[in-house]
C-alpha positions in Angstrom: -45.4 103.5 -59.4 -46.6 100.2 -60.6 -43.2 99.4 -62.1 -41.4 100.4 -59.0 -43.6 98.2 -56.9 -43.0 95.2 -59.1 -39.3 95.7 -58.9 -39.4 95.9 -55.1 -41.4 92.7 -54.8 -39.0 90.9 -57.2 -36.1 92.0 -55.1 -37.7 90.9 -51.9 -38.4 87.4 -53.3 -34.9 87.1 -54.5 -33.5 87.9 -51.1 -35.8 85.2 -49.5 -34.5 82.6 -52.0 -30.9 83.5 -51.2 -31.6 83.1 -47.5 -33.2 79.7 -47.9 -30.4 78.6 -50.1 -27.8 79.8 -47.6 -29.5 77.9 -44.8 -29.6 74.7 -46.9 -25.9 75.2 -47.7 -25.0 75.5 -44.0 -27.0 72.4 -43.2 -25.3 70.4 -45.9 -21.9 71.6 -44.8 -22.8 70.6 -41.2 -23.9 67.1 -42.2 -20.7 66.7 -44.2 -18.6 67.8 -41.3 -20.3 65.4 -38.9 -19.9 62.6 -41.3 -16.3 63.4 -41.9 -15.7 63.6 -38.1 -17.4 60.2 -37.5 -15.4 58.7 -40.3 -12.3 60.2 -38.9 -13.1 58.8 -35.4 -13.8 55.4 -36.9 -10.7 55.4 -39.0 -8.7 56.5 -36.0 -10.0 53.5 -34.1 -9.2 51.2 -37.0 -5.7 52.4 -37.1 -5.5 51.8 -33.3 -3.7 55.0 -32.3 -6.0 56.1 -29.4 -5.0 55.6 -25.8 -8.2 53.5 -25.4 -7.1 51.2 -28.2 -3.7 50.7 -26.6 -5.3 50.0 -23.2 -7.7 47.5 -24.7 -4.8 45.7 -26.5 -2.9 45.4 -23.2 -6.0 43.9 -21.6 -6.2 41.2 -24.3 -2.5 40.5 -23.9 -3.0 40.1 -20.1 -5.8 37.6 -20.7 -3.6 35.5 -23.0 -0.6 35.5 -20.7 -2.8 34.6 -17.7 -4.3 31.6 -19.5 -0.9 30.5 -20.8 0.7 30.5 -17.3 -2.3 28.8 -15.7 -2.3 26.0 -18.3 1.5 25.6 -17.9 1.2 25.0 -14.2 -2.0 23.0 -14.4 -3.5 25.1 -11.6 -6.4 27.0 -13.2 -8.8 27.3 -10.3 -10.7 30.3 -11.4 -11.3 29.4 -15.1 -14.6 28.2 -16.4 -13.1 24.7 -16.7 -12.8 24.3 -12.9 -11.2 21.0 -11.9 -10.4 20.1 -15.5 -8.0 23.0 -16.0 -5.1 20.9 -17.1 -4.0 21.0 -20.7 -5.5 17.6 -21.4 -8.6 18.4 -19.4 -9.3 21.6 -21.4 -8.7 19.7 -24.7 -11.2 17.1 -23.6 -13.9 19.7 -22.9 -13.5 21.8 -26.1 -16.0 21.3 -28.9 -14.7 18.7 -31.4 -15.8 20.8 -34.4 -12.7 23.0 -33.9 -14.8 26.0 -34.5 -17.1 26.7 -31.5 -15.5 28.8 -28.8 -15.8 27.9 -25.1 -15.4 30.4 -22.3 -12.0 30.2 -20.6 -12.2 33.3 -18.4 -15.4 35.2 -17.8 -15.3 39.0 -18.2 -12.5 40.2 -16.0 -11.7 43.8 -15.1 -8.2 45.0 -16.0 -6.1 47.7 -14.4 -6.6 50.1 -11.5 -8.6 51.0 -9.5 -9.3 47.6 -8.0 -12.9 48.4 -7.1 -14.4 45.3 -8.8 -16.2 47.3 -11.5 -15.5 48.2 -15.1 -18.5 49.8 -16.6 -19.3 53.1 -18.3 -20.9 54.7 -15.3 -18.1 53.8 -12.7 -15.0 53.6 -14.8 -15.5 54.8 -18.4 -11.9 54.2 -19.3 -11.3 50.9 -17.6 -11.2 47.8 -19.9 -12.4 44.3 -19.3 -11.1 41.2 -21.0 -12.7 37.8 -21.8 -10.7 34.7 -22.9 -12.2 32.0 -25.0 -10.7 28.7 -26.3 -11.3 26.8 -29.6 -10.2 23.3 -30.2 -7.6 22.4 -32.8 -7.2 19.2 -34.8 -3.6 18.9 -33.5 -3.3 17.1 -30.2 -0.7 19.4 -28.8 -2.5 22.8 -29.1 -5.7 24.8 -29.0 -6.6 28.4 -29.8 -6.9 31.1 -27.3 -9.0 34.2 -28.2 -8.8 37.3 -25.9 -11.3 40.1 -26.3 -11.2 43.4 -24.5 -13.8 46.2 -24.4 -13.5 49.8 -23.0 -15.5 50.2 -20.8 -16.2 46.7 -19.7 -17.7 44.3 -19.1 -17.4 42.0 -22.1 -20.9 40.6 -22.7 -21.2 36.8 -22.5 -21.5 35.6 -26.1 -22.4 32.0 -25.2 -21.0 29.8 -28.0 -20.3 32.8 -30.3 -17.1 34.8 -30.6 -17.0 37.6 -28.1 -17.6 41.2 -29.3 -18.2 44.6 -27.8 -21.6 46.4 -27.8 -22.5 49.8 -29.3 -21.2 52.6 -27.2 -17.9 50.9 -26.5 -15.0 53.3 -26.9 -12.5 50.8 -28.0 -12.2 47.0 -28.7 -9.2 44.8 -29.2 -9.0 41.1 -30.0 -5.9 38.9 -30.2 -5.7 35.2 -31.1 -2.8 32.8 -30.3 -2.2 29.1 -30.2 -1.0 27.5 -26.9 1.2 24.6 -27.7 2.3 21.7 -25.4 5.9 20.7 -25.7 7.7 17.9 -23.9 7.4 17.5 -20.1 10.2 16.9 -17.6 10.0 13.2 -16.6 11.7 12.2 -13.3 11.9 8.7 -12.1 12.6 8.1 -8.4 13.4 4.6 -7.1 13.0 4.2 -3.3 14.3 1.1 -1.6 12.9 0.6 1.9 14.3 -2.1 4.1 12.1 -3.0 7.1 13.2 -5.4 9.8 10.7 -6.9 12.1 11.0 -9.6 14.8 8.5 -12.4 14.2 8.0 -15.8 15.7 9.4 -18.5 13.5 10.6 -22.1 13.6 13.5 -22.4 11.2 14.7 -25.7 12.6 13.2 -29.1 13.0 14.7 -29.2 16.5 16.3 -26.3 18.3 17.6 -26.1 21.9 18.2 -22.7 23.5 20.5 -24.1 26.3 24.2 -23.2 26.1 26.0 -25.9 28.2 24.4 -29.2 28.9 25.9 -32.4 30.3 24.9 -34.8 27.5 24.3 -32.2 24.9 21.6 -29.5 24.8 20.3 -31.6 21.9 20.9 -35.3 22.3 19.6 -37.9 19.8 20.4 -41.5 20.7 19.1 -42.4 18.2 16.7 -40.2 16.3 15.7 -39.2 12.8 14.7 -36.1 10.9 13.3 -35.3 7.5 11.3 -32.4 6.0 8.3 -31.7 3.8 6.1 -28.6 3.1 2.5 -28.7 4.3 1.6 -25.8 2.0 3.5 -26.9 -1.1 2.4 -25.1 -4.2 0.0 -27.1 -6.3 -1.0 -29.4 -3.4 -4.1 -29.2 -1.4 -3.4 -28.0 2.2 -2.3 -29.8 4.2 -0.1 -31.4 1.7 1.1 -34.8 3.1 4.7 -35.9 3.1 5.3 -38.2 0.1 8.1 -39.1 -2.3 7.4 -35.9 -4.2 7.1 -33.8 -1.0 10.2 -34.8 1.0 13.4 -32.8 1.4 16.6 -32.7 3.5 15.8 -29.6 5.6 15.2 -31.5 8.8 18.1 -29.6 10.5 18.8 -29.4 14.2 20.6 -26.6 16.0 21.6 -25.6 19.5 23.1 -22.6 21.3 25.3 -25.1 23.1 26.7 -28.6 22.5 25.1 -31.3 20.4 25.3 -35.1 20.4 23.6 -36.8 17.5 23.3 -40.5 16.6 21.4 -40.9 13.3 18.6 -43.5 13.6 17.4 -46.2 11.3 14.0 -45.1 10.2 13.8 -44.2 6.6 11.9 -41.3 5.1 9.8 -41.7 1.9 12.9 -41.5 -0.2 14.6 -44.2 1.8 17.0 -42.0 3.7 17.7 -42.8 7.3 19.2 -40.7 10.1 19.5 -36.9 10.1 18.3 -35.5 6.8 19.5 -32.0 7.4 22.3 -30.0 8.9 23.6 -30.2 12.5 24.7 -26.9 14.0 26.2 -26.1 17.4 26.5 -22.3 17.7 29.3 -22.0 20.2 32.5 -23.4 21.6 31.3 -24.9 24.9 34.0 -24.7 27.6 35.2 -28.0 29.1 33.5 -30.0 26.3 36.0 -31.9 24.2 33.5 -32.4 21.4 31.0 -29.6 20.9 29.3 -31.5 18.1 29.5 -35.3 18.4 28.3 -37.2 15.3 27.5 -40.9 14.6 25.1 -42.7 12.3 23.9 -41.1 9.1 24.2 -37.3 8.9 23.2 -36.6 5.4 24.2 -32.9 5.1 26.9 -30.8 6.8 27.8 -30.3 10.4 29.0 -26.9 11.8 30.3 -26.0 15.2 31.7 -23.0 17.0 34.2 -25.4 18.6 35.2 -29.0 17.9 33.5 -31.7 15.9 33.9 -35.5 16.1 32.5 -37.8 13.6 31.6 -37.2 9.9 28.8 -35.8 7.9 28.0 -36.4 4.2 28.2 -32.7 3.5 31.4 -32.1 5.4 32.3 -30.8 8.8 33.1 -27.2 9.7 34.6 -26.8 13.2 35.6 -23.4 14.7 32.8 -21.7 12.8 30.8 -19.8 15.5 27.3 -18.6 14.9 25.6 -15.8 16.9 23.5 -17.4 19.6 19.7 -17.1 19.5 18.4 -16.4 23.0 15.0 -17.7 24.0 13.4 -15.2 26.4 11.3 -17.0 29.1 7.6 -16.7 28.7 5.2 -15.3 31.4 2.7 -17.7 32.9 -0.7 -17.7 31.2 -2.5 -18.3 34.5 -4.1 -18.3 36.9 -6.9 -17.8 36.2 -7.1 -20.7 33.8 -9.5 -21.2 30.9 -13.1 -22.0 31.8 -14.2 -24.9 29.6 -17.9 -25.0 28.6 -19.5 -27.8 26.8 -21.2 -26.5 23.7 -24.9 -27.3 23.7 -25.5 -25.7 20.3 -26.6 -22.3 21.6 -24.2 -21.2 24.4 -21.1 -20.8 22.4 -19.1 -23.3 24.5 -15.5 -24.0 23.6 -15.7 -27.8 24.2 -17.2 -29.8 21.4 -17.5 -33.1 23.3 -16.2 -35.2 26.2 -16.3 -39.0 26.0 -15.7 -41.6 28.8 -16.4 -39.1 31.5 -17.8 -35.7 32.3 -16.1 -32.3 31.8 -15.7 -31.8 35.5 -14.0 -35.2 35.9 -11.3 -34.4 33.4 -10.7 -30.7 34.1 -10.3 -28.6 37.2 -10.6 -24.9 36.3 -9.1 -23.6 39.6 -5.7 -25.3 39.0 -6.0 -25.7 35.2 -5.3 -29.4 35.5 -6.4 -31.4 32.5 -6.2 -35.2 33.0 -7.4 -37.6 30.3 -6.9 -41.4 30.8 -8.6 -44.7 30.1 -9.4 -43.8 26.5 -11.3 -40.6 27.5 -11.4 -37.9 24.8 -11.9 -34.1 25.0 -12.4 -32.2 21.8 -11.7 -28.5 21.8 -12.8 -25.8 19.3 -10.1 -23.7 17.7 -9.0 -20.9 20.0 -6.5 -20.0 22.8 -6.4 -22.0 26.0 -4.5 -21.7 29.3 -4.0 -24.9 31.4 -1.9 -25.9 34.4 -0.6 -29.5 34.2 -1.7 -31.6 31.2 -1.5 -35.4 31.5 -2.7 -37.9 28.8 -2.4 -41.7 29.2 -4.1 -45.0 28.5 -5.2 -44.3 25.0 -6.8 -41.0 25.8 -6.9 -38.2 23.2 -7.0 -34.5 23.3 -8.6 -33.6 20.0 -8.9 -30.3 18.1 -11.6 -29.5 15.6 -11.9 -27.2 12.6 -9.2 -25.6 10.5 -8.2 -22.7 12.7 -5.3 -22.4 15.1 -5.6 -24.0 18.6 -3.0 -22.4 20.8 -2.6 -24.3 24.2 -0.6 -22.5 26.8 0.6 -24.9 29.6 2.1 -23.5 32.8 2.8 -26.9 34.2 4.1 -30.2 32.8 2.9 -31.9 29.7 3.0 -35.7 29.7 1.6 -37.9 26.9 2.3 -41.6 27.5 1.2 -45.1 26.6 0.5 -46.4 23.1 -2.4 -44.8 21.3 -2.4 -41.7 23.5 -2.1 -38.6 21.5 -2.9 -35.0 20.8 -5.0 -35.3 17.7 -4.9 -32.5 15.2 -7.8 -33.3 12.8 -6.6 -30.9 10.2 -3.1 -32.4 10.0 -1.7 -28.9 9.5 1.1 -28.6 12.1 0.5 -24.8 12.7 -3.0 -25.5 13.7 -2.0 -27.1 17.1 0.6 -25.0 19.0 1.7 -26.2 22.4 3.3 -23.3 24.3 4.9 -24.4 27.6 6.1 -21.8 30.2 7.3 -24.3 32.8 10.8 -23.5 34.1 10.4 -19.8 33.9 10.0 -19.5 37.7 12.9 -19.9 40.0 13.1 -23.4 41.5 10.6 -24.9 39.1 11.8 -28.5 38.4 10.2 -31.8 37.6 11.5 -35.3 37.8 9.4 -37.0 35.1 11.1 -38.5 32.0 14.6 -37.8 33.4 13.7 -34.3 34.5 12.0 -33.2 31.3 8.7 -31.4 32.0 7.5 -32.0 28.4 7.5 -35.7 27.7 6.0 -37.2 24.6 6.4 -41.0 24.7 3.3 -42.5 23.3 4.7 -43.7 19.9 1.8 -41.9 18.1 1.7 -39.8 15.0 1.1 -36.1 15.9 0.9 -32.9 13.9 1.9 -29.9 16.0 4.5 -27.4 17.2 6.0 -27.3 20.6 7.6 -24.1 21.9 9.0 -24.5 25.4 12.0 -22.1 25.8 12.6 -22.7 29.5 11.7 -26.4 29.5 13.4 -29.7 28.8 11.7 -31.7 26.1 11.8 -35.5 25.9 10.7 -37.6 22.9 10.8 -41.4 23.2 9.0 -44.5 22.4 9.0 -44.2 18.6 6.4 -42.4 16.7 6.4 -39.4 14.4 6.1 -35.7 15.1 5.2 -33.5 12.1 6.0 -29.9 12.7 8.9 -28.5 14.8 10.1 -28.5 18.5 11.9 -25.8 20.5 13.0 -26.4 24.0 15.7 -25.4 26.5 17.1 -28.9 26.0 15.8 -31.7 23.7 16.4 -35.4 24.3 15.3 -37.9 21.6 15.6 -41.7 21.9 13.8 -44.7 20.6 14.1 -43.8 16.9 11.5 -41.0 17.1 11.3 -39.2 13.8 10.7 -35.4 13.5 9.3 -34.4 10.1 10.1 -30.7 9.9 7.4 -28.6 8.1 9.2 -26.0 6.0 6.2 -23.8 6.1 6.9 -23.0 9.7 9.9 -20.9 8.8 7.6 -18.0 8.1 4.2 -19.1 8.9 1.9 -16.1 9.5 -0.1 -18.0 12.1 2.6 -18.9 14.6 1.6 -17.5 18.0 5.0 -18.1 19.6 8.3 -19.2 18.1 12.0 -18.3 18.0 12.3 -14.5 17.8 13.5 -14.1 14.2 14.4 -10.9 12.5 12.5 -10.8 9.2 13.9 -8.3 6.7 11.5 -7.1 4.0 12.9 -5.0 1.1 10.4 -3.0 -0.8 11.4 -1.2 -4.0 9.1 1.5 -5.2 9.6 3.2 -8.5 7.7 6.5 -9.0 7.6 8.4 -12.2 6.8 12.1 -12.0 5.7 14.0 -15.1 6.2 17.7 -14.7 4.7 20.3 -17.1 6.6 23.6 -16.5 6.1 26.9 -18.3 9.1 25.9 -20.5 7.1 23.0 -21.8 4.4 25.4 -23.2 4.6 28.1 -25.8 2.1 30.7 -27.1 2.6 30.9 -30.8 1.3 32.8 -33.9 -0.1 35.9 -32.2 -2.7 37.6 -34.5 -4.2 40.9 -33.7 -7.6 41.2 -35.3 -8.8 44.4 -37.0 -11.8 45.7 -35.0 -14.2 48.4 -36.1 -17.7 49.8 -36.1 -19.8 50.6 -39.1 -21.2 53.5 -37.1 -21.0 54.9 -33.6 -24.4 53.3 -32.8 -23.5 49.9 -34.2 -21.8 47.0 -32.4 -18.2 46.2 -33.0 -16.8 43.5 -35.3 -13.4 42.1 -35.8 -11.7 40.4 -38.7 
């Protein structure tokens, strides 16, 4: 019995050992199976054969293509570079160490459904991609790195390379260089011609009349010369001198012209007419449309006939389009109110000598009368008067360097030696006499042979006269620096008109001959266009991404 009992106990112990061993064997086989399964899963991911791997790769490719197109069009509005999303702008913002990545696109969901989420709870199979950029030493390229995770999002790595966290089903990463080629350069030249009508005085003397008994311009005798009050290198106003004298003292008329060159010499010793003589048209019933005598130092031209000679030759039957002078509207009434400046009231009259302001000016009629050496000094500005009479050594003075424009609806008479309109600046454009007399029907005047504008004081005056409807008379010697325009012009007594060349295009002329001014502007614009054809995405490299275990983060190499 004892032996049998021992055998039974030994057999029982043996069966327990076998059971424990079997259980241990099963556990070991299970662990080996799990390990082999995990290894198989990881190896499968490494090989990249799963649907998730393919989907992740497509997501990375989408990120690269999006970045390449946006850079090509210089229109990246949604990238992390904002307004600097041109190729050059991105290059300038990338780290100069050519190693540290910068975020190009933040984590972006890829594929349907378009519900704005790509995470494990909402869309466990939906990938997200993130694009980063790394600088390159070459000026024409930088590196793009696109990383995709399934499910998204791709965590923000800061300045590290993007990766996917543990629990991610698949990861893909692709690198490529975006290279800048040559742009399309287009040059466009635009020529713009603009014609405007501006007041000008291109002649020393110009008469707008078309048929006049003794010539719409009649010099018997008279003289002309020219200079430039704004000559380069000379302090304005530049006086006439031997180095500032020319032969542009030309005269012209819409009608007939009679010219006798005078005997007064200019600073170069030339007498007579130092300029051209031009009669625009063939005046009917006038046997000599341009009649010349004395010294005519340049050419003469006429739409009809010419008698006499000119140093530069004569050109009859050469018509020129007429330059009409539209009549001006009256400036008043009311006429300007003159106020003596007391230092605080802003008056427009600087001073009156030899009388009171009320004794020389009547505001209701605009009549300004200066005689017996009286003077009136005006500030620069615009004035409207009726009749203006100066005599007996009186002076109408202007002060300052600005323009004084004096409109006169009536007659202008400056007579007797020493009487003058005194332009203190000696810049002709700063005193402009604008006479409207003759624009109203039946408006005539008998002074100075029927010339409502009569300058006969023999003085030296710097000014312009624009009287398109009015006869102008110059007599008694003297010198006028500037230019004169009238309906007719009569010059006698060896008066000399010194034409100021600056008046041909002076920007400060208030009134003058309506002259078309043509301005040609050439603008050359170069357009540099970067098109997709100017960029290329080169050297694509798909990284090998894996996990060391299912619970570890991903890494790519």
